[in-house]
Each structure stands twice: as C-alpha cells, then as structure tokens.
C-alpha positions as CSV (number, residue, x, y, z in Angstrom):
1,M,56.8,37.4,-8.3
2,L,54.5,35.4,-6.0
3,N,52.9,37.7,-3.5
4,S,50.8,35.6,-1.1
5,K,49.5,38.8,0.6
6,I,49.8,37.3,4.1
7,P,48.8,40.0,6.6
8,S,51.4,41.2,9.1
9,G,51.2,40.6,12.8
10,A,51.0,37.6,15.1
11,L,49.6,34.4,13.5
12,N,46.5,34.4,15.7
13,Q,45.7,38.0,14.8
14,K,46.2,38.0,11.0
15,W,42.6,37.2,10.1
16,T,41.2,39.6,12.6
17,N,43.4,42.3,11.4
18,Y,42.7,41.6,7.8
19,K,38.9,41.8,8.4
20,S,39.3,45.1,10.2
21,T,41.3,46.7,7.5
22,C,40.2,45.3,4.1
23,K,38.2,47.4,1.7
24,L,34.4,47.3,1.7
25,V,31.7,47.6,-0.9
26,N,28.6,49.5,0.1
27,P,25.2,47.8,-0.4
28,A,24.2,50.0,-3.3
29,N,27.4,49.2,-5.2
30,K,27.1,45.5,-4.5
31,R,23.9,45.4,-6.5
32,K,25.8,46.7,-9.6
33,L,28.5,44.1,-9.4
34,E,28.2,40.7,-11.1
35,I,30.0,37.6,-9.8
36,I,30.4,34.2,-11.6
37,V,30.6,31.0,-9.5
38,V,31.7,27.9,-11.4
39,G,30.7,24.7,-9.4
40,T,28.0,24.4,-6.8
41,G,29.4,21.8,-4.4
42,L,30.0,22.9,-0.8
43,A,32.5,25.7,-1.7
44,G,30.5,27.0,-4.7
45,A,27.1,26.7,-3.2
46,S,28.1,28.4,0.1
47,A,30.0,31.1,-1.8
48,A,27.1,31.8,-4.1
49,A,24.6,31.9,-1.3
50,S,26.8,34.1,0.9
51,L,27.6,36.6,-1.9
52,G,24.0,36.6,-3.1
53,E,22.8,37.4,0.5
54,L,25.3,40.3,0.6
55,G,23.6,41.8,-2.4
56,Y,25.9,40.9,-5.3
57,Q,24.4,39.7,-8.6
58,V,25.6,36.1,-8.8
59,K,25.5,33.6,-11.7
60,A,26.2,30.0,-10.6
61,F,27.1,27.2,-13.0
62,C,27.2,23.5,-12.6
63,Y,27.4,20.6,-15.1
64,Q,25.0,18.5,-13.1
65,D,21.2,18.8,-13.4
66,S,21.1,20.1,-9.8
67,P,23.7,21.4,-7.2
68,R,22.5,18.6,-5.0
69,R,24.4,16.2,-7.2
70,A,27.8,17.7,-6.5
71,H,30.4,15.3,-5.4
72,S,30.6,16.9,-2.0
73,I,27.8,14.4,-1.0
74,A,30.4,11.7,-1.1
75,A,32.4,13.0,1.9
76,Q,30.9,10.7,4.4
77,G,32.8,10.8,7.6
78,G,32.5,14.2,9.1
79,I,33.8,17.8,9.4
80,N,36.4,19.0,11.8
81,A,35.9,22.0,14.2
82,A,37.9,23.1,17.2
83,K,35.1,23.4,19.7
84,N,36.5,21.2,22.4
85,Y,33.1,19.8,23.3
86,Q,34.8,16.7,24.6
87,N,37.0,18.7,27.0
88,D,39.9,16.6,25.8
89,G,42.4,19.3,25.2
90,D,41.4,20.5,21.7
91,S,41.9,24.2,20.7
92,V,42.2,26.3,17.6
93,F,46.0,25.9,17.9
94,R,45.8,22.1,18.1
95,L,43.7,21.9,15.0
96,F,46.1,24.2,13.2
97,Y,49.1,22.2,14.3
98,D,47.5,18.8,13.5
99,T,46.7,20.1,10.0
100,I,50.2,21.6,9.4
101,K,51.9,18.4,10.7
102,G,49.5,16.1,8.8
103,G,50.3,18.0,5.6
104,D,54.0,17.3,6.3
105,Y,54.9,21.0,6.6
106,R,54.1,21.8,3.0
107,S,51.2,24.2,3.5
108,R,51.0,28.0,4.3
109,E,50.7,28.7,8.0
110,A,48.5,31.8,7.7
111,N,45.8,30.0,5.6
112,V,45.8,26.9,7.9
113,Y,45.4,29.0,11.1
114,R,42.5,30.9,9.5
115,L,40.9,27.7,8.6
116,A,41.2,26.4,12.2
117,E,39.8,29.8,13.5
118,V,36.6,29.8,11.4
119,S,36.0,26.1,11.9
120,A,33.8,26.6,15.0
121,N,31.6,29.1,13.1
122,I,30.9,26.5,10.4
123,I,29.2,24.2,12.9
124,D,27.0,26.9,14.3
125,Q,26.1,28.0,10.8
126,C,25.1,24.4,9.8
127,V,23.2,23.7,12.9
128,A,21.2,26.9,12.3
129,Q,20.5,25.5,8.8
130,G,19.1,22.3,10.2
131,V,22.0,20.0,9.4
132,P,21.2,16.8,11.5
133,F,24.5,16.3,13.2
134,A,24.7,13.3,15.5
135,R,24.0,14.1,19.2
136,E,24.7,12.6,22.5
137,Y,21.9,11.3,24.7
138,G,21.6,14.7,26.5
139,G,21.3,16.6,23.2
140,L,24.8,17.9,22.8
141,L,26.5,17.5,19.4
142,S,28.6,14.3,19.2
143,N,32.2,14.0,18.1
144,R,34.4,11.2,16.9
145,S,38.1,10.7,16.1
146,F,39.8,10.9,12.7
147,G,43.3,10.1,11.5
148,G,46.2,12.3,12.5
149,T,44.7,13.6,15.8
150,Q,44.5,12.5,19.4
151,V,41.3,14.4,20.2
152,Q,37.7,14.0,19.1
153,R,36.8,17.0,17.0
154,T,34.9,15.5,14.0
155,F,31.2,16.4,13.8
156,Y,29.1,13.9,11.8
157,A,25.7,12.9,10.5
158,A,25.9,9.1,10.5
159,G,27.9,8.2,7.4
160,Q,26.5,10.9,5.1
161,T,27.9,14.1,6.5
162,G,28.8,15.6,3.1
163,Q,25.3,15.0,1.8
164,Q,23.6,16.7,4.8
165,L,26.0,19.7,4.6
166,L,25.4,20.1,0.9
167,I,21.6,20.1,1.5
168,G,22.1,22.9,4.0
169,A,24.2,24.9,1.5
170,Y,21.8,24.1,-1.3
171,Q,18.9,25.4,0.7
172,A,20.8,28.7,1.3
173,L,21.6,28.9,-2.4
174,E,18.0,28.2,-3.5
175,R,16.8,30.9,-1.2
176,Q,19.0,33.4,-3.0
177,V,17.8,32.0,-6.3
178,A,14.2,32.6,-5.2
179,L,15.0,36.2,-4.1
180,G,16.6,36.9,-7.5
181,N,20.1,37.4,-6.2
182,V,21.5,34.3,-7.8
183,K,20.7,33.0,-11.2
184,M,21.3,29.2,-11.6
185,Y,22.7,27.6,-14.7
186,S,22.5,23.8,-14.4
187,R,23.8,21.5,-17.2
188,H,26.4,24.1,-18.2
189,E,30.1,23.4,-18.3
190,M,32.8,26.0,-18.4
191,H,35.2,25.7,-21.3
192,D,37.3,28.9,-21.0
193,V,37.9,32.0,-18.9
194,V,37.8,35.4,-20.6
195,I,40.6,37.8,-19.7
196,I,40.2,41.5,-20.5
197,D,42.9,44.1,-19.7
198,G,44.7,41.4,-17.5
199,K,41.6,40.7,-15.4
200,A,39.1,37.8,-15.4
201,R,35.9,39.2,-16.8
202,G,33.8,36.2,-17.7
203,I,33.6,32.6,-19.0
204,I,32.6,30.6,-22.0
205,V,30.2,27.7,-21.2
206,R,28.6,25.0,-23.2
207,D,24.9,24.1,-22.6
208,L,25.2,20.3,-22.2
209,V,21.6,19.9,-23.4
210,T,21.6,21.9,-26.6
211,G,25.3,22.0,-27.3
212,E,25.2,25.8,-27.7
213,L,28.1,27.9,-26.5
214,E,27.4,30.9,-24.3
215,S,29.4,33.8,-23.0
216,H,28.8,35.3,-19.6
217,F,30.4,38.5,-18.0
218,G,31.4,38.9,-14.4
219,H,33.4,41.5,-12.5
220,A,35.0,38.5,-10.8
221,V,35.1,34.8,-11.4
222,L,35.2,32.1,-8.7
223,L,36.3,28.6,-9.6
224,C,34.8,26.0,-7.1
225,S,35.0,23.0,-9.4
226,G,36.6,20.4,-7.1
227,G,39.7,18.2,-7.5
228,Y,41.3,16.3,-10.4
229,G,41.6,12.8,-8.9
230,N,39.9,11.4,-12.0
231,V,43.2,11.8,-13.9
232,F,43.9,8.3,-12.4
233,Y,40.7,6.9,-14.0
234,L,40.1,4.6,-11.0
235,S,39.5,6.8,-8.0
236,T,36.8,7.5,-5.4
237,N,35.6,10.5,-7.4
238,A,32.4,10.4,-9.4
239,M,33.1,9.9,-13.1
240,G,31.9,13.4,-13.9
241,C,34.5,15.0,-11.7
242,N,37.0,16.8,-13.9
243,A,39.8,19.4,-14.0
244,T,38.6,21.4,-17.1
245,A,37.7,24.7,-15.3
246,I,41.0,25.1,-13.4
247,W,43.0,23.7,-16.4
248,K,41.5,26.3,-18.8
249,A,42.3,29.0,-16.2
250,H,45.9,27.6,-15.9
251,K,46.4,27.9,-19.6
252,K,45.2,31.5,-19.4
253,G,47.8,32.5,-16.8
254,A,46.8,31.0,-13.4
255,Y,49.7,29.2,-11.8
256,F,49.1,25.6,-10.8
257,G,50.4,24.8,-7.3
258,N,51.8,21.4,-6.2
259,P,50.1,19.3,-8.9
260,C,51.8,16.1,-7.8
261,F,50.3,16.3,-4.2
262,T,47.5,13.7,-4.5
263,Q,45.9,11.9,-1.6
264,I,45.8,8.1,-1.2
265,H,42.9,7.0,1.0
266,P,43.5,3.8,2.9
267,T,39.9,2.6,3.3
268,C,38.6,1.8,-0.1
269,I,36.9,-1.3,-1.4
270,P,39.7,-3.1,-3.4
271,V,39.7,-3.3,-7.2
272,S,37.7,-6.3,-8.4
273,G,38.6,-6.2,-12.1
274,D,39.1,-4.3,-15.3
275,H,35.4,-3.7,-15.7
276,Q,35.3,-1.0,-13.0
277,S,35.0,2.7,-13.8
278,K,35.4,4.0,-10.2
279,L,36.2,2.8,-6.7
280,T,34.1,3.1,-3.6
281,L,35.3,4.8,-0.5
282,M,34.6,3.4,2.9
283,S,34.7,6.4,5.2
284,E,37.8,7.0,7.4
285,S,35.3,7.3,10.2
286,L,35.4,3.5,10.2
287,R,39.0,3.6,11.5
288,N,37.6,5.3,14.6
289,D,36.3,1.9,15.8
290,G,37.6,-0.6,13.3
291,R,41.0,-2.3,13.7
292,I,43.2,-3.0,10.7
293,W,45.1,-6.3,10.4
294,V,46.6,-9.0,8.2
295,P,47.6,-12.6,9.1
296,K,51.1,-13.0,10.6
297,K,51.7,-15.8,8.2
298,A,52.3,-14.8,4.6
299,G,49.9,-16.4,2.1
300,D,47.4,-17.4,4.8
301,N,44.3,-18.3,2.8
302,R,42.0,-19.1,5.8
303,K,38.8,-17.2,6.3
304,P,39.4,-14.2,8.7
305,N,37.2,-15.6,11.5
306,E,39.3,-18.8,11.4
307,I,42.5,-16.9,12.2
308,K,43.0,-16.6,16.0
309,E,43.9,-13.4,17.7
310,D,47.5,-14.3,18.3
311,E,47.9,-15.1,14.6
312,R,46.9,-11.6,13.5
313,D,49.2,-8.6,12.9
314,Y,47.5,-5.3,13.9
315,F,50.3,-3.6,12.0
316,L,49.3,0.0,12.5
317,E,48.9,-0.5,16.3
318,R,52.3,-2.3,16.2
319,R,54.1,0.4,14.2
320,Y,52.4,3.5,15.6
321,P,51.3,2.8,19.1
322,A,50.5,6.5,20.0
323,F,48.0,6.8,17.2
324,G,47.3,3.2,16.2
325,N,44.6,2.9,13.6
326,L,44.2,6.7,13.5
327,V,47.5,7.6,11.8
328,P,47.1,10.0,8.8
329,R,46.0,8.7,5.5
330,D,49.3,8.7,3.8
331,V,51.0,6.7,6.6
332,A,48.2,4.2,6.8
333,S,48.1,3.7,3.1
334,R,51.9,3.1,2.8
335,A,51.7,0.6,5.7
336,A,49.0,-1.4,4.0
337,K,50.8,-1.4,0.7
338,E,54.0,-2.6,2.4
339,R,52.2,-5.5,4.1
340,C,50.5,-6.5,0.8
341,D,53.8,-6.2,-1.2
342,A,55.5,-8.4,1.4
343,G,53.0,-11.2,0.8
344,F,50.6,-10.7,3.7
345,G,47.6,-9.3,1.7
346,V,44.2,-10.9,1.9
347,G,41.3,-11.7,-0.4
348,S,41.5,-13.3,-3.9
349,S,43.8,-10.5,-5.2
350,K,46.0,-10.4,-2.1
351,Q,45.8,-6.6,-2.5
352,A,43.7,-5.9,0.6
353,V,43.9,-5.8,4.4
354,Y,41.1,-6.4,6.9
355,L,39.1,-3.7,8.7
356,D,37.6,-5.5,11.7
357,F,34.7,-4.3,13.9
358,A,34.4,-7.3,16.2
359,D,36.1,-5.7,19.2
360,A,34.1,-2.5,18.8
361,I,30.8,-4.4,18.6
362,K,31.6,-6.3,21.8
363,R,32.8,-3.1,23.5
364,Y,29.6,-1.2,22.7
365,G,27.5,-4.3,23.5
366,R,28.9,-4.4,27.0
367,I,28.3,-0.7,27.5
368,E,24.6,-1.1,26.4
369,A,24.2,-4.2,28.6
370,G,25.6,-2.1,31.6
371,K,23.1,0.6,30.8
372,K,20.3,-1.9,31.0
373,G,21.6,-3.5,34.2
374,L,22.2,-6.8,32.5
375,E,25.0,-8.5,34.4
376,N,26.6,-11.6,32.9
377,A,24.8,-11.1,29.6
378,A,25.3,-13.8,27.0
379,E,27.8,-13.1,24.3
380,T,25.1,-13.3,21.6
381,L,23.1,-10.6,23.4
382,I,26.2,-8.4,23.8
383,I,26.9,-8.8,20.1
384,S,23.3,-8.0,19.2
385,L,23.4,-4.8,21.3
386,G,26.7,-3.8,19.9
387,N,25.5,-4.3,16.4
388,D,22.7,-1.9,17.1
389,V,25.1,0.8,18.2
390,V,27.4,0.3,15.2
391,K,24.4,0.3,12.9
392,E,23.3,3.7,14.3
393,K,26.8,5.2,13.8
394,Y,27.9,3.6,10.5
395,G,24.8,1.7,9.2
396,N,24.6,3.1,5.7
397,L,28.4,2.4,5.2
398,F,27.9,-1.2,6.3
399,D,24.9,-1.6,4.0
400,M,26.8,-0.1,1.1
401,Y,29.7,-2.5,1.6
402,Q,27.4,-5.5,1.8
403,K,25.6,-4.5,-1.4
404,I,28.9,-4.1,-3.3
405,T,30.8,-7.2,-2.0
406,G,28.0,-9.5,-0.9
407,E,29.7,-9.9,2.5
408,N,28.1,-8.9,5.9
409,P,30.7,-6.7,7.7
410,Y,28.9,-7.2,11.0
411,E,30.0,-10.8,10.8
412,V,33.2,-10.8,8.8
413,P,35.9,-8.0,8.5
414,M,35.8,-5.6,5.6
415,R,38.5,-5.8,3.0
416,I,40.1,-2.5,2.2
417,Y,43.0,-1.2,0.1
418,P,44.3,2.4,-0.7
419,A,43.1,4.3,-3.6
420,I,43.2,7.8,-5.1
421,H,40.8,10.1,-3.3
422,Y,41.6,13.8,-3.0
423,T,44.0,16.3,-4.6
424,M,45.9,18.7,-2.4
425,G,47.3,20.5,-5.4
426,G,45.3,23.0,-7.4
427,L,45.4,26.5,-8.6
428,W,47.9,28.7,-6.6
429,V,46.0,31.3,-4.6
430,D,47.1,34.0,-2.2
431,Y,45.7,34.7,1.2
432,E,42.6,36.3,-0.4
433,L,42.0,33.1,-2.4
434,M,42.8,34.9,-5.7
435,T,44.9,33.3,-8.4
436,T,47.8,34.9,-10.3
437,V,45.1,36.3,-12.6
438,P,43.4,39.3,-11.0
439,G,39.7,38.8,-10.4
440,L,40.0,35.1,-10.7
441,F,39.4,33.3,-7.4
442,C,39.6,29.7,-6.6
443,L,37.9,27.9,-3.6
444,G,37.8,24.5,-2.0
445,E,39.6,21.5,-3.4
446,A,40.2,23.3,-6.7
447,N,42.9,25.4,-5.0
448,F,46.2,24.3,-3.3
449,S,46.1,26.3,-0.1
450,D,45.3,24.4,3.1
451,H,46.4,20.8,3.1
452,G,50.1,20.6,2.1
453,A,51.3,17.2,1.0
454,N,48.5,15.2,2.8
455,R,45.0,16.1,3.9
456,L,43.8,15.0,7.3
457,G,40.4,13.3,7.3
458,A,37.3,15.5,7.8
459,S,39.1,18.6,6.6
460,A,37.8,18.8,3.0
461,L,34.3,19.8,4.1
462,M,35.8,22.2,6.6
463,Q,37.8,24.0,3.9
464,G,35.0,24.2,1.4
465,L,32.6,25.8,3.8
466,A,35.2,28.0,5.4
467,D,36.2,29.4,1.9
468,G,32.6,29.9,0.8
469,Y,30.8,31.1,4.0
470,F,33.5,33.0,6.0
471,E,36.4,33.9,3.8
472,I,35.5,34.9,0.3
473,P,32.8,37.4,1.4
474,Y,35.6,39.5,2.9
475,T,38.4,38.9,0.5
476,I,36.4,39.4,-2.8
477,G,35.3,42.7,-1.4
478,N,38.9,43.8,-1.2
479,F,39.2,43.3,-4.9
480,L,35.7,44.5,-6.0
481,A,36.0,47.8,-4.1
482,D,38.2,49.0,-6.9
483,E,35.8,47.7,-9.6
484,I,32.7,49.7,-8.8
485,R,33.3,52.0,-11.8
486,T,33.8,49.1,-14.2
487,A,30.7,48.9,-16.3
488,T,29.2,45.6,-17.5
489,I,31.2,44.5,-20.5
490,P,29.0,43.2,-23.3
491,V,29.6,39.6,-24.5
492,T,30.0,41.0,-28.0
493,H,33.4,42.3,-26.9
494,E,36.3,41.0,-29.0
495,A,37.8,38.9,-26.1
496,F,34.5,37.0,-25.6
497,V,34.1,36.4,-29.4
498,Q,37.7,35.2,-29.7
499,A,37.5,32.9,-26.7
500,Q,34.2,31.4,-27.9
501,N,35.8,30.8,-31.3
502,V,38.7,28.9,-29.7
503,V,36.3,26.7,-27.8
504,R,34.2,26.0,-30.9
505,E,37.3,25.1,-33.0
506,R,38.5,22.7,-30.3
507,I,35.1,20.9,-30.2
508,N,34.9,20.7,-34.0
509,K,38.4,19.3,-34.1
510,L,37.5,16.6,-31.6
511,M,34.4,15.7,-33.5
512,G,36.3,15.6,-36.8
513,I,38.9,13.1,-35.7
514,K,36.6,10.1,-36.3
515,G,39.2,7.6,-35.2
516,N,38.7,4.0,-33.9
517,Q,39.2,4.2,-30.1
518,T,36.8,5.2,-27.4
519,V,37.3,8.1,-25.0
520,N,37.2,5.7,-22.1
521,S,40.0,3.5,-23.5
522,F,42.3,6.5,-23.6
523,H,41.3,7.6,-20.1
524,K,41.9,4.1,-18.7
525,R,45.3,3.9,-20.3
526,L,46.2,7.3,-18.9
527,G,45.0,6.2,-15.4
528,K,47.2,3.1,-15.5
529,I,50.3,5.2,-16.3
530,M,49.5,7.6,-13.6
531,W,48.8,5.0,-10.9
532,D,51.8,2.8,-11.7
533,K,54.3,5.6,-12.0
534,C,52.9,8.7,-10.2
535,G,50.6,7.0,-7.6
536,M,51.4,5.6,-4.2
537,A,55.1,5.3,-5.0
538,R,57.2,7.3,-7.5
539,N,60.8,7.2,-8.7
540,E,62.9,9.1,-11.2
541,Q,63.0,6.4,-13.9
542,G,59.2,5.8,-13.7
543,L,58.3,9.4,-13.8
544,K,60.5,10.1,-16.9
545,Q,58.9,7.1,-18.6
546,A,55.4,8.3,-17.6
547,I,56.1,11.8,-19.2
548,Q,57.1,10.2,-22.5
549,E,54.2,7.7,-22.4
550,I,51.6,10.5,-21.7
551,R,53.0,12.6,-24.5
552,A,52.7,9.7,-26.9
553,L,49.2,8.9,-25.6
554,K,48.1,12.5,-26.1
555,E,49.3,12.4,-29.7
556,E,47.4,9.2,-30.3
557,F,44.3,10.6,-28.7
558,W,44.1,13.6,-31.1
559,K,44.6,11.2,-34.1
560,D,42.4,8.2,-33.2
561,V,39.7,9.0,-30.7
562,R,36.1,8.4,-31.9
563,I,33.2,10.4,-30.6
564,P,29.7,9.3,-31.7
565,G,26.8,11.7,-32.1
566,T,26.7,15.4,-32.9
567,I,27.6,18.6,-31.3
568,K,24.1,20.1,-31.1
569,E,22.6,17.5,-28.7
570,I,23.3,15.8,-25.4
571,N,26.5,14.1,-26.0
572,D,28.2,12.6,-23.0
573,E,31.1,11.2,-25.1
574,L,31.9,14.6,-26.3
575,D,31.8,16.0,-22.7
576,K,34.2,13.2,-21.6
577,A,36.5,13.8,-24.5
578,N,37.0,17.4,-23.6
579,R,37.8,16.4,-20.0
580,V,40.1,13.6,-20.9
581,A,42.0,15.9,-23.3
582,D,42.7,18.1,-20.3
583,F,43.6,15.2,-18.1
584,L,46.3,14.2,-20.6
585,E,48.0,17.6,-20.3
586,L,47.5,17.7,-16.5
587,G,49.0,14.2,-16.1
588,E,52.2,15.4,-17.8
589,L,52.5,18.3,-15.4
590,M,51.8,16.1,-12.4
591,C,54.7,13.9,-13.3
592,L,57.0,16.8,-14.1
593,D,56.2,18.2,-10.6
594,A,56.8,14.9,-8.9
595,L,60.1,14.5,-10.8
596,H,61.5,17.9,-9.8
597,R,60.7,17.3,-6.0
598,N,63.6,15.2,-4.9
599,E,62.2,14.3,-1.5
600,S,59.3,12.4,0.0
601,C,56.6,14.3,1.9
602,G,53.0,13.3,2.7
603,G,51.4,11.5,-0.2
604,H,54.3,12.3,-2.5
605,F,56.5,9.2,-1.8
606,R,59.7,9.1,-3.9
607,E,61.2,5.7,-3.3
608,E,64.7,7.1,-3.4
609,Y,63.9,9.3,-0.4
610,Q,62.8,7.3,2.6
611,T,64.0,6.6,6.1
612,E,65.3,3.2,7.2
613,E,61.8,2.5,8.6
614,G,60.2,3.2,5.2
615,E,58.7,6.6,6.2
616,A,58.7,9.8,4.0
617,K,62.0,11.6,4.2
618,R,61.6,15.4,3.6
619,D,64.4,17.7,2.5
620,D,63.5,21.0,4.2
621,S,66.7,22.7,3.1
622,K,65.7,22.5,-0.5
623,Y,62.0,21.9,-0.9
624,T,60.2,24.0,1.8
625,Y,58.2,25.8,-0.9
626,V,55.0,25.7,-3.0
627,A,55.8,24.7,-6.6
628,A,53.7,27.0,-8.7
629,W,53.9,26.2,-12.4
630,Q,53.2,28.7,-15.2
631,Y,52.1,27.4,-18.6
632,H,53.8,28.7,-21.6
633,R,53.1,26.3,-24.4
634,E,52.7,22.6,-25.1
635,H,55.1,20.5,-22.9
636,N,56.6,23.8,-21.5
637,W,56.1,25.1,-18.0
638,E,58.1,27.5,-15.8
639,L,58.5,26.8,-12.1
640,H,57.9,29.6,-9.6
641,K,58.4,29.1,-5.9
642,E,56.6,30.5,-2.9
643,D,58.9,30.0,0.1
644,L,57.0,28.7,3.1
645,Q,57.8,30.5,6.3
646,F,57.1,28.7,9.6
647,E,57.0,31.1,12.5
648,V,55.0,28.9,14.9
649,A,54.8,25.3,13.7
650,H,58.5,24.6,13.1
651,P,59.1,21.6,10.8
652,T,60.2,18.3,12.5
653,Q,60.2,14.7,11.3
654,R,56.7,13.5,11.6
655,S,56.2,10.8,14.2
656,Y,53.0,9.0,15.1
657,K,54.7,6.5,17.4
C-alpha cells in the first residue's frame, strides 16, 4: 500500500532523472493554482517564496506575529553541505553515507542522497541572499566539524546560523508578499485539513487575535509546521512549538512515520528545578572545540578547576578514539547518562558533565601568538588571545550560558546534560514529499524522511531549505499538472462547513469543561511520563505503563481542565489546551511505536536490546522498515510498513571507535 515513488536507476542519477521526466505546469496555469503553506520557518518560508516566485498563488500561515519568530532561529550551530572547501576528502557520497549511518540505517536511501546532492546549492543560494556565513582570513567560507563526521563541512554564522538563514528566507518570502504572489496570514493557527474527493483542498484556521474560524481553499496544502518535541514538556523547543497541524492531518488519513524516533541532544543546560518550562540548548558546535569529561572519582565534589588533568575522565575520547567528542548525538547522550547514573555526575544535581574549553583557548592563543611573532608569550597573554578567538566563534553562546547560570565559561567548564531536541518521526511522505493524502505535502522536521533514528548535527537546516528551495518546486508540479482543470472550490462547500463545525464544537467543548486544573499542569504530567518511560531509555514494562497512564491522563484532562477567558479574544490558554489535547493522543502513539519496535537504533534505546558495551543493538532482520501508522479511532491504529532497501549503504553495526 505504501508507494514511496522512488525513481528507478542508479542512486546518484535518481534526482536528475526525476527532474528531467516529471510533469510541468506552464506559467499561465501556475497563476490559476492556489497553494496553502502552513508554517513559515525555514521549510515553509523557503517553499512559499520559491512557489510564489514560480507564479503560483500562495497563502502562508503562521501562528506567530511574524515568520521571523519561527523556531528555526534556534538552530545555532550550522548547516551541512558537501562542498569540500577544506579539501579533506568530503563528497556528496560521504555526506550521504554519514547521514545514513548516523541515522542507524533507518532512513530512505534515495531521499538522503538527494539531500546530500542539493546541499551545495543551498550555500550558494544563501550567500546570494546575503547570509553572513563565517569566512577565513582570505575571504573563503569557513567550515567546522560536527558530530558523526570526520570532515569539516558545516557552514556557520557564529552561534546564530538558523537566525541568519531564516532572515534570508524571510526576505525572499516578503519580496513575494510585496509582489502579490504570497498572501501572509500571521497569528493564524491551523485546526483541521479539508478533504474533498480524497484530496487535500484546504484548511480550517483560527484567528488567534479575534478567535474567529476561517476556511481557506488550496489546490494543494503544504505542512511545514516543525517537530513535536514539546510532547515532553521540557525540551529545547520554544513553548509554542506544537504538533497540531500534522496531527489533524494524521487523523484525516495521513500516516504517521516512526513517531518514537526522537532526538536526545547531549549539550543542554541541565534542569535546575520544577519551575522550568523549557530547556536551553548549547549548540553542538561547542563540541567542535570543547572536551567533555567527568571526575575519575565518583562523588567528587571539588570545583572543576581544582581537579587535575590525570584525575579527569574524558570518557568520549576514551570510548570512541576515532571520533572523540564528535560522536553522534545519541551516542554522546547515552555515554553522558551512563556516567551520571554510575555516580560520576557533577553539579548540585549530579545530572551533568563538564564541557571544557581550556585546551581550545590555549591552542588558539598559541596560534595567535605565533601570528604576531610573540615567542615565549606569557600564559596569561596566550589565554587572553585564545579567549578572543573563542569569543569570535562562539561568543553569543558563551554569553547566553553565563546569563542563565551565572558562571563564566571562559574560566570554568560548562555543565551540560542531554535533553529532548528534535523529532525524526513525522508524517510519512513519499519521494515527492507527499503524504498518503493526495495533495497534502509535508516538509522539514514535520515529515519523517531524511534522518532515520538519529539526526546528525547541522542537518535540520539543510533538510528544511532543501525541501523548500530545491525539491518541492519540482515535486508539487508533478501533482498540480493534473489539477489545472480543477476550479477554485468555494469555502461554502459542505466539506468546509462540516470541518469548521467540528473545530468549533471541539473548542466549545474545551471551554465548557470548567474544571480545576491548569493546562500546564496536564502538559507537565504528560512530559514526565514521556521522559521517564519513552525518553533516553525505554523498556517494555515502562512503555505499557506509559500507555495506560497517558490514557488516564487524557480522560482526566477532558473532565477537569480549566481554561480562563473567552473564545472571541486572544486566549493563550485556549491555544495551549488545543495543542496539549493533541499531545496526549500523540504521546500514546509514540509509546505504542516504541513498544512494537523490539530493537535499539539511534535515539530509540530499548534497554532489553543493547550490546555488551551498552551500544544500540539493531535487528535488521525484523525492523528494517519505516513504521507508518494509520489512525482509525481513539486508541486504535493500524501499522503499515515501508521496507527500506539499501543498495549502496549496506547496514553494519555502527562504530565510532
């Protein structure tokens, strides 16, 4: 039943062949076709801008007051591209292979190779837009390393790469808005997708300022609404990030792929107490120069600078000498958890490890001293010069850490601990980025397609822009070429009226509960269940318990949640309640997916399935497939499988030693 539409031919020719043979829409017909884009982060903004420039009539929706507030700005560290500027052996194939291997052989070869192919184009596009990538002294673009690779292929703009890339996409989007090709709807949130004759033909949205419901028609709908990490409550996501758009699509027939594949990021500021509503990510780019360690003695309460070098355990360098501190995120996260669980954690909570820049500062300082011809420079001068270099590369991240913790990371090591960050699962899409609902496409983090069971660092920005700038302009045309005779369907159509009534009834039901507990209290309880039983480690007993606990929590939510205010006004609590209600259902599916996959792979670590050395133990004979779940009714899903065929990157046991 699952047709991934992978083109025939050699892997390195599939995308070229597809572009040469896909259907086209002529310019005059493009002006007659309407496209809806939900979400205006990197994937959505780039898609809306590109489709508007092609001549389509585009409507773009975001729940923020501006596309510039999309959570894409939080991707700090960089964006991968196979340009081989360092002449260190990189290539399209190596980027493809690193991504497949990093995802523990649970992603689709054809999609990943295409991603690697178009990566170089992204950099050229963004430079032309004026994105201020870091440059070497001679003016060439600079690169740094990221986890899971042995080459330097990550382009960056200090510690704010996502923000700068988003500004570039935003400028392209606003140009199309000014030209009249894109109409922007800010402070609007999608609440349902409208299906007519089996095809996606529009959406129902709520104006978050007036509370009014609106219906909008489109010949195709693109969901670019990001990931669902906030199901865990405490995550690196902005609190507004949600799963509502893709979840409504899922309940209307779009299969959900690999929902249990969530990413644990190893370099987050540790939890400080129950008062927190989110966690802060310290970019993985810091692992490019920082060294991770814990004391060799369990329970050592000395200050880090009082612990001598031979009393420190640089455990990633010890366990994974080939990659050291640059192992993939899932590997680094589990190693940190293992050390903390064994009693070697640091800080007041003992749930942290050190990320130390002392060696890097001295190394850069010596280089700078050499440049200035300063022989036998004093150590204080070397440190001062090194601090200047580190400040130029990572200054905003260091400033952010100091503001949050009150500690100066130039003088004492940072404390970090793993946390929920990205979601590799999402709506199932074929090679054309279309879901199982014809006319409904899904881009960026909202789909499942490129990262398997673990995303390599600096690949999220790459996927979002690849999908929006270079892939969807071709693949959507292949669908729309057959829709040029489809007239605009008025929003008075029965399907729109019915969908809007369903949304209205749900909102009225929420407001009518008038219980005693806040939305946040339910969200926090759900998050604790998910983190404890479907987080960094999972097991059969815990997942079965989690499913029962989530079902009970959902029942309690619909009986006892209290939402102040009214519907016809700005009501943040009502907005949150709608999203948390969806998270309660999604959380159950995530646990169900994790329970059925009796193996460990990437970020999905089932404690029953691990090697003697504590690494993830895959079962390729039984689980080399995408788990695509079809929703039938409450608590009832059907599993469909897309078998993964590896013609080039044959699965092997991952090793970073």
